Residue frames as a rotation matrix with the C-alpha (Angstrom) as fourth column:
MET 1
-0.382 0.379 0.843 105.66
0.837 0.529 0.141 213.87
-0.393 0.759 -0.519 270.42
ILE 2
-0.867 0.013 -0.498 104.90
-0.192 -0.931 0.310 216.45
-0.459 0.364 0.810 267.79
LYS 3
-0.235 0.905 0.356 101.08
0.634 0.420 -0.649 216.48
-0.736 0.073 -0.673 267.04
LEU 4
-0.924 0.057 -0.379 99.90
-0.315 -0.674 0.668 217.77
-0.218 0.736 0.641 263.73
ARG 5
-0.200 0.899 0.390 96.32
0.407 0.439 -0.801 217.91
-0.891 -0.001 -0.454 262.44
LYS 6
0.788 0.553 0.272 95.05
0.393 -0.111 -0.913 218.05
-0.474 0.826 -0.304 258.82
ASP 7
0.236 -0.804 -0.546 98.72
-0.768 -0.498 0.402 218.50
-0.595 0.325 -0.735 257.56
ILE 8
0.972 -0.074 -0.223 100.48
-0.105 0.714 -0.693 216.52
0.210 0.697 0.686 254.92
CYS 9
0.310 -0.897 0.315 103.80
-0.440 0.158 0.884 214.68
-0.843 -0.413 -0.346 255.54
ILE 10
0.822 -0.179 -0.540 106.08
-0.474 0.309 -0.824 213.81
0.315 0.934 0.170 252.71
ILE 11
0.547 -0.635 0.545 108.58
-0.247 0.500 0.830 210.96
-0.800 -0.589 0.117 253.36
GLY 12
0.044 -0.615 0.788 111.55
0.826 0.466 0.318 210.78
-0.562 0.637 0.528 250.96
ILE 13
0.662 0.264 -0.701 112.66
-0.007 -0.934 -0.358 214.18
-0.749 0.242 -0.617 249.57
GLY 14
-0.426 -0.808 0.407 114.38
0.550 0.126 0.825 213.32
-0.718 0.575 0.391 246.41
ARG 15
-0.996 0.089 -0.019 113.44
-0.073 -0.653 0.753 214.94
0.055 0.752 0.657 243.05
PHE 16
-0.360 0.932 -0.051 109.85
0.421 0.211 0.882 213.49
0.833 0.296 -0.468 243.16
GLY 17
0.161 0.509 -0.846 109.18
0.985 -0.025 0.172 214.37
0.067 -0.861 -0.505 246.85
SER 18
-0.648 -0.466 -0.602 110.86
0.489 -0.861 0.140 217.75
-0.584 -0.204 0.786 246.47
ALA 19
-0.910 0.344 0.231 108.65
0.042 -0.478 0.877 218.71
0.412 0.808 0.421 243.52
ILE 20
-0.043 0.931 -0.363 105.51
0.681 0.293 0.671 217.65
0.731 -0.218 -0.646 245.48
SER 21
-0.129 -0.118 -0.985 106.70
0.928 -0.364 -0.078 219.69
-0.349 -0.924 0.156 248.42
LYS 22
-0.914 -0.315 -0.255 107.18
0.218 -0.913 0.346 222.84
-0.342 0.261 0.903 246.38
GLN 23
-0.630 0.753 0.189 103.76
0.128 -0.140 0.982 222.50
0.766 0.643 -0.008 244.86
LEU 24
0.214 0.764 -0.609 102.09
0.814 0.204 0.543 222.19
0.539 -0.612 -0.578 248.16
LEU 25
-0.460 -0.466 -0.756 104.04
0.748 -0.662 -0.047 225.16
-0.479 -0.587 0.653 249.48
LYS 26
-0.959 0.135 0.249 102.58
0.085 -0.703 0.707 227.26
0.270 0.699 0.662 246.61
MET 27
-0.129 0.992 -0.006 99.21
0.211 0.034 0.977 226.37
0.969 0.125 -0.213 247.89
ARG 28
-0.321 -0.152 0.935 100.17
-0.699 -0.627 -0.343 227.46
0.639 -0.764 0.095 251.37
LYS 29
0.701 0.504 -0.505 99.59
-0.136 0.789 0.599 224.00
0.700 -0.351 0.622 252.84
ASN 30
0.314 -0.590 0.744 101.35
-0.932 -0.041 0.361 223.11
-0.182 -0.807 -0.562 256.17
ILE 31
0.748 -0.175 -0.640 103.71
-0.235 0.832 -0.502 220.34
0.621 0.526 0.581 255.37
MET 32
0.527 -0.618 0.583 106.23
-0.624 0.184 0.760 218.15
-0.577 -0.764 -0.289 257.27
LEU 33
0.619 -0.369 -0.693 109.17
-0.580 0.380 -0.720 216.56
0.530 0.848 0.021 255.53
ILE 34
0.575 -0.472 0.669 111.13
-0.438 0.513 0.738 213.51
-0.691 -0.717 0.088 256.62
ASP 35
0.783 -0.459 -0.420 114.32
-0.255 0.378 -0.890 212.13
0.567 0.804 0.179 254.99
ILE 36
0.827 -0.515 -0.224 117.28
0.521 0.556 0.648 210.18
-0.209 -0.652 0.728 256.32
ASN 37
-0.065 -0.911 0.408 119.56
0.988 -0.117 -0.104 212.37
0.142 0.396 0.907 254.35
PRO 38
0.229 0.311 -0.922 119.73
0.628 -0.772 -0.104 215.99
-0.744 -0.555 -0.372 255.91
SER 39
-0.809 -0.539 -0.234 121.19
0.155 -0.580 0.800 217.48
-0.566 0.611 0.553 252.61
ARG 40
-0.665 0.651 0.367 117.86
0.636 0.236 0.735 216.77
0.392 0.722 -0.571 251.01
LEU 41
0.337 0.832 -0.440 115.95
0.941 -0.290 0.173 218.81
0.017 -0.472 -0.881 253.61
LYS 42
-0.489 -0.641 -0.592 118.43
0.672 -0.709 0.213 221.81
-0.556 -0.294 0.777 253.58
PRO 43
-0.865 0.047 0.499 116.73
0.354 -0.647 0.675 223.63
0.354 0.761 0.543 250.60
PHE 44
0.093 0.991 0.096 113.50
0.424 -0.127 0.897 223.85
0.901 -0.043 -0.432 252.56
GLU 45
-0.454 -0.334 -0.826 115.10
0.883 -0.046 -0.467 225.37
0.118 -0.942 0.316 255.77
ASP 46
-0.998 -0.011 -0.068 113.65
0.021 -0.989 -0.144 228.86
-0.066 -0.145 0.987 255.09
GLU 47
-0.564 0.818 -0.108 110.24
-0.604 -0.321 0.730 227.80
0.563 0.477 0.675 254.24
ILE 48
0.474 0.653 -0.590 109.36
-0.121 0.712 0.692 224.75
0.872 -0.257 0.417 256.50
SER 49
-0.019 -0.470 0.882 109.89
-0.967 -0.215 -0.136 224.45
0.254 -0.856 -0.451 260.16
SER 50
0.538 0.369 0.758 108.81
-0.592 0.805 0.027 220.86
-0.600 -0.463 0.652 260.39
LEU 51
0.438 -0.534 -0.723 111.90
-0.641 0.378 -0.668 219.13
0.630 0.756 -0.177 258.82
TYR 52
0.534 -0.278 0.799 113.13
-0.658 0.457 0.599 215.89
-0.532 -0.845 0.061 260.48
VAL 53
-0.211 -0.767 -0.606 116.14
-0.837 0.462 -0.293 213.71
0.505 0.445 -0.740 259.73
ALA 54
-0.013 0.278 0.961 114.88
-0.781 0.598 -0.183 210.17
-0.625 -0.752 0.209 260.49
ASP 55
-0.954 -0.262 -0.146 114.88
-0.299 0.790 0.536 206.64
-0.025 0.555 -0.831 259.36
ALA 56
-0.198 0.979 -0.056 111.26
-0.980 -0.197 0.033 206.27
0.021 0.062 0.998 258.13
THR 57
-0.056 0.163 -0.985 111.61
-0.204 0.964 0.171 202.39
0.977 0.210 -0.021 258.16
ASP 58
-0.875 -0.310 -0.372 111.82
0.313 0.225 -0.923 202.69
0.370 -0.924 -0.100 261.98
ILE 59
-0.008 1.000 -0.003 108.31
0.565 0.007 0.825 202.57
0.825 0.005 -0.565 263.36
ASN 60
0.284 0.052 -0.957 109.37
0.936 -0.230 0.265 204.06
-0.207 -0.972 -0.114 266.73
ALA 61
-0.811 -0.575 -0.111 111.06
0.498 -0.777 0.385 206.96
-0.307 0.257 0.916 264.91
LEU 62
-0.662 0.611 0.433 107.76
0.175 -0.436 0.883 207.71
0.729 0.660 0.182 263.09
LYS 63
0.305 0.726 -0.616 105.71
0.804 0.151 0.576 207.20
0.511 -0.671 -0.537 266.23
ASN 64
-0.184 -0.410 -0.893 107.97
0.871 -0.489 0.045 209.74
-0.456 -0.770 0.447 268.10
LEU 65
-0.970 -0.228 0.089 107.40
0.238 -0.796 0.557 212.22
-0.056 0.561 0.826 265.36
GLY 66
-0.386 0.902 -0.193 103.56
-0.151 -0.268 -0.952 211.91
-0.910 -0.338 0.239 265.79
ILE 67
-0.950 -0.059 -0.305 103.08
-0.309 0.063 0.949 210.58
-0.037 0.996 -0.079 262.34
GLN 68
-0.626 0.776 -0.078 99.84
0.778 0.629 0.013 208.82
0.060 -0.053 -0.997 263.48
ASP 69
-0.013 0.664 -0.747 98.33
0.557 -0.616 -0.557 212.39
-0.830 -0.424 -0.362 263.96
VAL 70
-0.701 -0.199 -0.684 99.03
-0.458 -0.609 0.647 213.53
-0.546 0.768 0.336 260.33
GLU 71
0.246 0.962 0.119 95.96
-0.417 0.216 -0.883 213.22
-0.875 0.167 0.454 258.14
THR 72
0.996 0.054 -0.070 97.76
-0.086 0.408 -0.909 212.51
-0.021 0.911 0.411 254.84
VAL 73
0.168 -0.979 0.120 101.21
-0.278 0.070 0.958 210.93
-0.946 -0.194 -0.260 254.37
ILE 74
0.921 -0.030 -0.389 102.89
-0.382 0.142 -0.913 210.79
0.083 0.989 0.120 250.86
VAL 75
0.340 -0.811 0.476 105.66
0.015 0.511 0.859 208.14
-0.940 -0.285 0.186 250.60
SER 76
0.854 -0.071 -0.515 107.77
-0.503 -0.364 -0.784 209.20
-0.132 0.929 -0.347 247.69
ALA 77
-0.210 -0.932 0.296 110.76
-0.812 0.335 0.478 206.92
-0.544 -0.140 -0.827 248.58
ASN 78
-0.198 0.032 -0.980 111.34
-0.813 0.554 0.182 204.02
0.548 0.832 -0.083 246.12
ASN 79
-0.509 -0.107 -0.854 111.82
0.212 0.946 -0.245 201.17
0.835 -0.305 -0.459 248.59
ASN 80
-0.646 0.285 0.708 108.94
-0.667 -0.662 -0.342 201.86
0.372 -0.693 0.618 250.90
ILE 81
0.051 0.725 -0.687 107.23
0.036 0.686 0.727 198.63
0.998 -0.062 0.009 251.76
GLU 82
-0.450 -0.238 -0.861 108.69
0.842 0.206 -0.498 198.85
0.296 -0.949 0.108 255.45
ILE 83
-0.997 0.071 0.029 107.66
-0.076 -0.952 -0.296 202.57
0.007 -0.297 0.955 255.61
VAL 84
-0.376 0.924 -0.072 104.09
-0.599 -0.183 0.780 201.93
0.707 0.336 0.622 254.43
ALA 85
-0.032 0.347 -0.937 103.64
0.457 0.840 0.295 198.86
0.889 -0.418 -0.185 256.76
SER 86
-0.777 -0.326 -0.538 104.67
0.621 -0.258 -0.741 201.12
0.102 -0.910 0.403 259.69
LEU 87
-0.902 0.413 0.126 102.22
-0.409 -0.911 0.056 203.78
0.138 -0.001 0.990 258.64
LEU 88
-0.109 0.870 -0.482 99.44
-0.255 0.444 0.859 201.20
0.961 0.216 0.174 258.37
GLU 89
-0.244 -0.071 -0.967 100.34
0.781 0.577 -0.239 199.84
0.575 -0.814 -0.086 261.88
LEU 90
-0.880 -0.231 -0.416 100.19
0.449 -0.691 -0.567 203.33
-0.157 -0.685 0.711 263.27
ASN 91
-0.031 0.998 0.060 96.75
0.916 0.052 -0.399 203.78
-0.401 0.043 -0.915 261.68
VAL 92
-0.807 -0.196 -0.558 97.62
-0.063 -0.909 0.412 206.80
-0.588 0.367 0.721 259.42
GLN 93
0.031 0.999 -0.027 94.36
-0.118 -0.023 -0.993 207.86
-0.993 0.034 0.117 257.85
TYR 94
0.946 0.326 0.000 95.39
0.004 -0.013 -1.000 208.38
-0.326 0.945 -0.013 254.23
ILE 95
0.037 -0.991 0.128 98.46
-0.022 0.127 0.992 207.18
-0.999 -0.039 -0.017 252.49
ILE 96
0.939 0.051 -0.340 99.72
-0.333 -0.118 -0.936 208.02
-0.088 0.992 -0.094 248.97
ALA 97
0.263 -0.878 0.401 102.68
-0.124 0.381 0.916 205.85
-0.957 -0.290 -0.009 247.95
ARG 98
0.313 -0.305 -0.900 104.89
-0.938 -0.245 -0.243 205.71
-0.146 0.920 -0.363 245.06
ALA 99
0.733 -0.063 0.677 105.42
0.084 0.996 0.002 202.26
-0.675 0.055 0.736 243.28
SER 100
-0.047 -0.854 -0.519 108.65
-0.684 -0.351 0.639 201.55
-0.728 0.385 -0.567 241.59
SER 101
-0.959 -0.143 -0.244 107.34
-0.275 0.683 0.677 198.57
0.070 0.716 -0.694 239.44
LYS 102
-0.164 0.944 -0.287 104.03
-0.631 0.123 0.766 196.78
0.758 0.307 0.575 238.62
ASN 103
-0.050 0.070 -0.996 104.80
0.531 0.847 0.033 194.05
0.846 -0.527 -0.080 241.22
HIS 104
-0.906 -0.315 -0.281 105.50
0.408 -0.479 -0.777 196.83
0.110 -0.819 0.562 243.85
SER 105
-0.674 0.726 0.134 102.19
-0.665 -0.676 0.317 198.48
0.321 0.125 0.939 242.89
ARG 106
-0.016 0.684 -0.729 100.46
-0.249 0.703 0.666 195.19
0.968 0.192 0.159 243.34
VAL 107
-0.421 -0.341 -0.841 101.95
0.741 0.405 -0.535 194.64
0.523 -0.848 0.083 246.83
LEU 108
-0.999 0.024 -0.049 100.90
0.006 -0.847 -0.531 198.16
-0.054 -0.531 0.846 247.91
LYS 109
-0.325 0.940 -0.105 97.41
-0.704 -0.166 0.691 197.66
0.632 0.299 0.715 246.67
GLN 110
0.012 0.326 -0.945 97.14
0.227 0.920 0.320 194.31
0.974 -0.218 -0.063 248.58
ILE 111
-0.551 -0.262 -0.793 98.17
0.807 0.073 -0.585 195.80
0.211 -0.962 0.171 251.92
GLY 112
0.185 0.911 -0.370 95.65
0.980 -0.201 -0.004 198.58
-0.078 -0.361 -0.929 251.61
ILE 113
-0.756 -0.528 -0.386 97.42
0.460 -0.849 0.260 201.80
-0.465 0.019 0.885 250.37
ASN 114
0.168 0.916 -0.364 94.79
0.281 -0.398 -0.873 204.47
-0.945 0.045 -0.324 249.44
VAL 115
0.930 0.144 -0.337 96.46
-0.245 -0.439 -0.865 205.88
-0.273 0.887 -0.373 246.43
ILE 116
0.228 -0.863 0.450 99.36
0.524 0.498 0.690 204.41
-0.821 0.079 0.566 244.36
ILE 117
0.646 -0.179 -0.742 101.48
-0.596 -0.726 -0.343 206.34
-0.477 0.664 -0.575 241.98
ASN 118
0.576 -0.364 0.732 103.04
0.382 0.911 0.153 204.10
-0.723 0.192 0.664 239.29
PRO 119
0.222 -0.573 -0.789 106.08
-0.721 -0.641 0.263 205.49
-0.656 0.510 -0.556 237.63
GLU 120
0.842 0.061 0.537 106.80
0.294 0.782 -0.550 203.84
-0.453 0.621 0.640 234.24
GLU 121
-0.131 -0.934 0.332 109.78
0.917 0.013 0.399 204.08
-0.376 0.357 0.855 231.81
GLU 122
0.000 0.076 -0.997 110.55
-0.015 -0.997 -0.076 207.53
-1.000 0.015 0.001 230.91
ILE 123
0.321 0.277 0.906 109.29
0.766 0.486 -0.420 208.04
-0.556 0.829 -0.056 227.38
GLY 124
0.281 -0.293 0.914 110.99
0.776 -0.491 -0.396 211.26
0.565 0.821 0.089 226.26
THR 125
-0.671 -0.587 -0.453 112.60
0.738 -0.590 -0.327 214.49
-0.076 -0.554 0.829 227.25
LYS 126
-0.126 0.672 -0.730 110.83
0.310 -0.672 -0.672 217.84
-0.942 -0.311 -0.123 227.55
THR 127
-0.640 -0.158 -0.752 111.65
-0.585 -0.533 0.610 218.54
-0.497 0.831 0.249 223.95
ALA 128
-0.948 0.293 -0.122 109.88
0.167 0.788 0.593 215.43
0.270 0.542 -0.796 222.90
LEU 129
-0.397 0.806 -0.438 106.94
0.734 -0.008 -0.679 216.33
-0.551 -0.591 -0.589 225.09
ILE 130
-0.233 0.305 -0.923 106.60
-0.177 -0.947 -0.269 219.70
-0.956 0.101 0.275 223.42
ALA 131
-0.788 -0.133 -0.602 106.91
-0.609 0.025 0.792 218.23
-0.090 0.991 -0.100 219.91
GLY 132
-0.906 0.314 -0.285 104.47
0.173 0.887 0.429 215.46
0.387 0.340 -0.857 220.58
ASN 133
-0.191 0.846 -0.499 101.93
0.980 0.196 -0.042 217.12
0.062 -0.497 -0.866 222.74
ASP 134
-0.408 0.033 0.913 100.58
0.318 -0.932 0.175 220.55
0.856 0.362 0.369 221.80
LYS 135
0.707 0.706 0.041 98.65
0.178 -0.233 0.956 220.70
0.685 -0.668 -0.291 225.20
PHE 136
0.346 -0.611 -0.712 101.89
0.937 0.178 0.302 220.57
-0.058 -0.771 0.634 227.08
ILE 137
-0.689 -0.469 0.552 102.91
0.567 -0.824 0.007 224.00
0.451 0.318 0.834 225.65
ARG 138
0.056 0.822 0.566 99.55
0.030 -0.568 0.822 225.44
0.998 -0.029 -0.056 226.66
PHE 139
0.871 0.491 0.004 99.75
-0.077 0.129 0.989 224.18
0.485 -0.861 0.151 230.24
SER 140
0.161 -0.878 -0.450 103.51
0.568 0.455 -0.685 224.07
0.807 -0.146 0.572 230.86
GLU 141
-0.465 -0.320 0.826 103.49
-0.320 -0.809 -0.494 227.07
0.826 -0.494 0.273 233.19
LYS 142
0.335 0.705 0.625 101.02
-0.876 -0.012 0.482 225.27
0.347 -0.709 0.614 235.46
LEU 143
0.930 0.043 -0.366 102.95
-0.003 0.994 0.110 222.00
0.369 -0.101 0.924 235.58
GLN 144
0.232 -0.872 0.430 105.97
-0.918 -0.051 0.393 220.83
-0.321 -0.486 -0.813 237.61
GLU 145
0.406 -0.198 -0.892 107.89
-0.513 0.758 -0.402 218.10
0.756 0.621 0.206 235.92
LEU 146
0.674 -0.227 0.702 108.76
-0.555 0.471 0.686 215.18
-0.487 -0.852 0.191 238.23
GLU 147
-0.579 -0.801 -0.152 110.48
-0.736 0.434 0.519 212.05
-0.350 0.413 -0.841 236.74
ASP 148
-0.841 0.173 0.512 109.56
0.298 0.939 0.172 209.09
-0.451 0.297 -0.841 234.65
ASP 149
-0.779 0.476 0.409 107.17
0.255 -0.357 0.899 211.45
0.573 0.804 0.157 232.58
PHE 150
0.073 0.828 -0.556 105.12
0.986 0.023 0.163 212.35
0.148 -0.560 -0.815 235.59
VAL 151
-0.689 -0.207 0.694 103.95
0.097 -0.976 -0.195 215.99
0.718 -0.067 0.693 236.38
ILE 152
-0.137 0.685 -0.715 101.96
0.976 -0.029 -0.214 217.69
-0.167 -0.728 -0.665 239.02
GLY 153
-0.931 -0.066 0.358 100.07
0.161 -0.957 0.241 220.85
0.327 0.282 0.902 238.70
SER 154
-0.397 0.820 -0.412 97.00
0.548 -0.148 -0.823 222.80
-0.736 -0.553 -0.390 239.65
THR 155
-0.915 0.221 0.338 94.23
0.201 -0.475 0.857 224.27
0.350 0.852 0.390 237.43
LYS 156
-0.704 0.710 -0.013 90.88
-0.410 -0.422 -0.808 225.96
-0.580 -0.564 0.588 237.95
LEU 157
-0.573 0.659 0.486 87.51
0.727 0.683 -0.070 224.34
-0.378 0.313 -0.871 237.10
PHE 158
-0.761 0.382 -0.524 85.61
-0.512 -0.850 0.123 226.28
-0.398 0.361 0.843 234.48
ASN 159
-0.868 0.344 -0.358 83.68
-0.147 0.510 0.847 223.53
0.474 0.788 -0.392 232.84
THR 160
-0.305 0.805 0.509 79.99
-0.947 -0.201 -0.251 223.83
-0.100 -0.559 0.823 233.87
LYS 161
0.473 0.584 -0.660 79.36
-0.583 0.769 0.262 220.22
0.660 0.261 0.704 232.74
ILE 162
-0.330 -0.609 -0.722 81.82
0.304 0.655 -0.692 219.00
0.894 -0.448 -0.031 235.40
GLU 163
-0.782 0.033 0.622 80.62
-0.519 -0.587 -0.621 221.32
0.345 -0.809 0.476 238.07
GLY 164
0.098 0.823 0.559 78.30
-0.992 0.123 -0.007 219.51
-0.074 -0.554 0.829 240.60
ARG 165
0.625 0.075 -0.777 79.71
-0.279 0.951 -0.133 216.09
0.729 0.300 0.616 239.85
THR 166
0.838 -0.395 0.377 81.49
-0.293 0.257 0.921 213.96
-0.461 -0.882 0.099 242.47
LEU 167
0.009 -0.967 -0.253 85.15
-0.939 -0.095 0.331 213.14
-0.344 0.234 -0.909 241.99
LYS 168
-0.490 -0.226 0.842 84.58
-0.131 0.974 0.185 209.38
-0.862 -0.019 -0.507 241.79
SER 169
0.578 0.800 0.158 82.05
0.113 0.114 -0.987 209.94
-0.808 0.589 -0.024 238.92
LEU 170
0.623 -0.402 -0.671 84.86
-0.764 -0.496 -0.412 211.15
-0.167 0.770 -0.616 236.72
ASN 171
0.933 -0.266 0.242 86.88
0.280 0.959 -0.028 207.71
-0.225 0.094 0.970 237.23
LEU 172
0.734 -0.673 -0.093 90.12
-0.632 -0.627 -0.454 209.69
0.247 0.392 -0.886 237.21
SER 173
0.121 -0.724 0.679 92.08
-0.809 0.324 0.490 207.13
-0.575 -0.609 -0.547 239.26
LYS 174
0.538 0.174 0.825 91.14
0.248 0.902 -0.352 204.42
-0.806 0.394 0.442 236.79
LYS 175
0.938 -0.139 0.318 92.70
0.260 -0.324 -0.910 206.59
0.229 0.936 -0.268 234.05
GLY 176
0.122 -0.989 -0.088 96.02
0.907 0.147 -0.395 207.10
0.403 -0.031 0.914 235.84
ILE 177
-0.182 -0.040 0.982 95.07
0.005 -0.999 -0.040 210.47
0.983 -0.002 0.182 237.45
ASN 178
-0.188 0.117 -0.975 95.38
0.955 0.252 -0.154 211.17
0.228 -0.961 -0.159 241.14
VAL 179
0.381 0.420 0.824 93.62
0.111 -0.905 0.410 214.23
0.918 -0.065 -0.391 242.72
LEU 180
-0.471 -0.674 -0.570 95.78
0.646 0.177 -0.743 215.42
0.602 -0.717 0.352 245.59
LEU 181
-0.661 0.191 -0.725 94.12
0.508 -0.598 -0.620 218.60
-0.552 -0.779 0.298 246.78
ILE 182
0.039 0.658 0.752 91.12
0.833 -0.437 0.340 220.90
0.552 0.613 -0.566 246.03
LYS 183
-0.839 -0.184 -0.512 91.31
0.451 -0.762 -0.464 224.61
-0.305 -0.621 0.722 247.09
ARG 184
0.011 0.914 0.406 87.88
0.835 -0.232 0.499 226.23
0.550 0.334 -0.765 247.34
GLY 185
0.850 0.135 0.510 88.28
-0.107 -0.903 0.417 230.03
0.516 -0.409 -0.753 248.34
THR 186
0.161 -0.815 0.556 90.59
-0.882 -0.371 -0.289 229.92
0.442 -0.444 -0.779 251.30
ILE 187
0.434 0.124 0.892 89.96
-0.684 0.690 0.237 226.39
-0.586 -0.713 0.384 252.20
VAL 188
-0.241 -0.579 -0.779 92.33
-0.874 0.478 -0.085 223.53
0.421 0.661 -0.621 251.07
GLU 189
0.361 0.343 0.867 91.18
-0.729 0.684 0.033 220.01
-0.582 -0.644 0.497 251.49
VAL 190
-0.862 -0.507 -0.019 92.29
-0.447 0.742 0.500 216.45
-0.240 0.440 -0.866 250.58
PRO 191
-0.162 0.939 -0.305 89.28
-0.982 -0.122 0.146 215.22
0.100 0.323 0.941 248.58
THR 192
-0.499 0.115 0.859 87.39
-0.195 0.951 -0.241 211.94
-0.844 -0.287 -0.452 248.71
GLY 193
-0.867 0.270 0.419 85.42
0.497 0.395 0.773 210.27
0.043 0.878 -0.476 245.98
ASN 194
0.061 0.996 -0.060 82.32
0.998 -0.061 0.008 211.80
0.004 -0.060 -0.998 247.27
THR 195
-0.431 -0.207 -0.879 83.69
0.373 -0.927 0.036 215.37
-0.822 -0.312 0.476 247.11
VAL 196
0.524 0.693 0.494 81.41
0.787 -0.172 -0.593 217.54
-0.326 0.700 -0.636 244.76
LEU 197
-0.501 -0.843 0.197 83.18
0.830 -0.404 0.384 219.65
-0.244 0.355 0.902 242.47
LYS 198
0.513 0.739 -0.436 82.31
0.633 -0.669 -0.390 223.35
-0.580 -0.076 -0.811 242.14
ARG 199
0.664 -0.272 0.696 83.15
0.515 -0.508 -0.690 226.14
0.542 0.817 -0.197 239.57
ASN 200
0.530 -0.596 0.603 86.42
-0.506 -0.793 -0.339 227.92
0.680 -0.126 -0.722 240.25
ASP 201
0.903 -0.312 0.295 87.76
-0.080 0.554 0.829 225.06
-0.422 -0.772 0.475 242.44
ILE 202
0.288 -0.882 -0.374 91.55
-0.925 -0.154 -0.348 224.88
0.249 0.446 -0.860 242.05
ILE 203
0.948 0.182 0.259 92.42
-0.226 0.962 0.151 221.21
-0.222 -0.202 0.954 241.60
THR 204
0.036 -0.994 -0.104 95.88
-0.986 -0.052 0.156 219.76
-0.160 0.097 -0.982 242.04
ILE 205
0.931 0.322 0.173 96.51
-0.274 0.928 -0.254 216.50
-0.242 0.189 0.952 240.21
ILE 206
-0.221 -0.974 0.049 99.50
-0.758 0.203 0.620 214.23
-0.614 0.100 -0.783 239.50
GLY 207
0.637 0.344 0.690 99.87
0.106 0.847 -0.521 211.71
-0.764 0.405 0.503 236.71
LYS 208
-0.244 -0.644 0.725 101.54
0.868 0.189 0.460 211.08
-0.433 0.741 0.513 233.29
THR 209
-0.782 -0.162 -0.601 102.07
-0.015 -0.960 0.278 214.31
-0.623 0.227 0.749 231.30
HIS 210
-0.897 0.438 -0.060 99.60
-0.099 -0.065 0.993 213.40
0.431 0.896 0.102 228.35
LEU 211
-0.254 0.836 -0.486 96.97
0.827 0.448 0.339 212.39
0.501 -0.316 -0.805 230.78
VAL 212
-0.236 0.176 -0.956 97.21
0.745 -0.598 -0.294 215.49
-0.624 -0.782 0.010 233.06
THR 213
-0.858 -0.064 -0.509 97.14
-0.170 -0.901 0.399 217.91
-0.484 0.429 0.763 230.12
ALA 214
-0.656 0.753 -0.054 94.07
0.298 0.324 0.898 216.12
0.694 0.573 -0.437 228.60
VAL 215
-0.057 0.652 -0.756 92.37
0.995 0.103 0.013 216.48
0.086 -0.751 -0.655 232.05
PHE 216
-0.559 -0.225 -0.798 93.44
0.434 -0.899 -0.050 220.20
-0.707 -0.374 0.600 232.25
GLU 217
-0.991 0.124 0.051 91.97
-0.008 -0.435 0.900 220.88
0.134 0.892 0.432 228.90
ILE 218
-0.361 0.909 -0.209 88.70
0.562 0.391 0.729 219.55
0.745 0.145 -0.651 229.92
LEU 219
0.002 0.213 -0.977 88.53
0.974 -0.221 -0.046 221.15
-0.226 -0.952 -0.208 233.32
ASN 220
-0.694 -0.334 -0.638 89.34
0.252 -0.942 0.220 224.59
-0.675 -0.008 0.738 231.69
ARG 221
-0.728 0.417 0.544 86.79
0.611 0.037 0.790 224.24
0.310 0.908 -0.282 228.97
GLN 222
-0.765 0.460 -0.452 84.38
0.084 -0.624 -0.777 227.11
-0.639 -0.632 0.438 229.12
ARG 223
-0.762 0.458 -0.459 82.43
-0.587 -0.187 0.788 226.58
0.275 0.869 0.411 225.85
LYS 224
-0.149 0.765 0.627 78.91
-0.749 0.326 -0.576 225.33
-0.645 -0.555 0.525 226.48
GLU 225
-0.962 -0.222 -0.157 78.31
-0.272 0.781 0.562 221.84
-0.003 0.584 -0.812 225.18
THR 226
-0.099 0.991 -0.090 75.07
-0.939 -0.063 0.338 220.33
0.329 0.118 0.937 224.24
THR 227
0.463 0.200 -0.864 76.10
-0.012 0.975 0.220 216.80
0.886 -0.092 0.454 225.31
LYS 228
0.979 -0.135 0.155 77.21
-0.152 0.031 0.988 215.66
-0.138 -0.990 0.009 228.70
THR 229
0.338 -0.940 -0.036 80.98
-0.789 -0.262 -0.555 216.11
0.513 0.216 -0.831 229.15
SER 230
0.985 -0.173 -0.018 83.03
0.157 0.842 0.516 213.00
-0.075 -0.511 0.856 230.01
ILE 231
0.327 -0.943 -0.067 86.70
-0.855 -0.326 0.404 212.82
-0.403 -0.075 -0.912 230.79
HIS 232
0.987 -0.031 0.157 88.35
0.109 0.849 -0.517 210.58
-0.118 0.527 0.842 228.14
THR 233
0.386 -0.899 -0.209 92.06
-0.765 -0.438 0.472 209.95
-0.516 -0.023 -0.856 228.06
THR 234
0.896 -0.030 -0.444 94.05
-0.295 0.708 -0.641 207.81
0.334 0.705 0.626 225.72
GLU 235
0.629 -0.702 0.334 96.84
-0.155 0.308 0.939 205.71
-0.762 -0.642 0.085 227.31
GLN 236
0.527 -0.562 -0.637 100.01
-0.822 -0.149 -0.549 205.95
0.214 0.814 -0.541 225.29
GLN 237
0.960 -0.271 -0.064 102.07
0.276 0.956 0.099 202.79
0.034 -0.113 0.993 224.80
């Protein structure tokens, strides 16, 4: 059995899982990758030692890999009900799962998944994003494009009106934004709703492009305001 502590495991290394893995590597986070297709793991051979070709729908395979000792598991595979059910049975502490539809999302929520990422129909190419969202140009170097108009990226907290507030007080998850990691100095942690934000925290988030760029703009804001800052995002139809 391979025992890991306070690491992150990504199951399903397609375009979505691959992009998340690359972002976590940039943050020097120890990660473990699982995919049934060895060709998807090959690009990471020089950077990650914990690469496993396995059928993640097989609970015994997951158990033998010591998945129950991993703190956070990200399930980026599309058809993942069997996978997440096995993870729950093995008492994995924190599960982030990708939903392929609203019904899929509903099922994941009902069985108790901690964080659900809901891909929607792709609404445009990168050219359309640049034309329709001026903030995308400003933050494009900080963002990794995924698919279905989702992006993942990290930015530093400069806004003194956000500093000192808990993550849950910002209601980001209700707005479609998921905070994956917070780096404070040399320490990287998976935050909870009670995590208190501090100036210069490096915050890694994932969500729809227009939502992520709106949050980045607020977190980066350095101009002093006379009123309390709140994070407001407009959901595009």
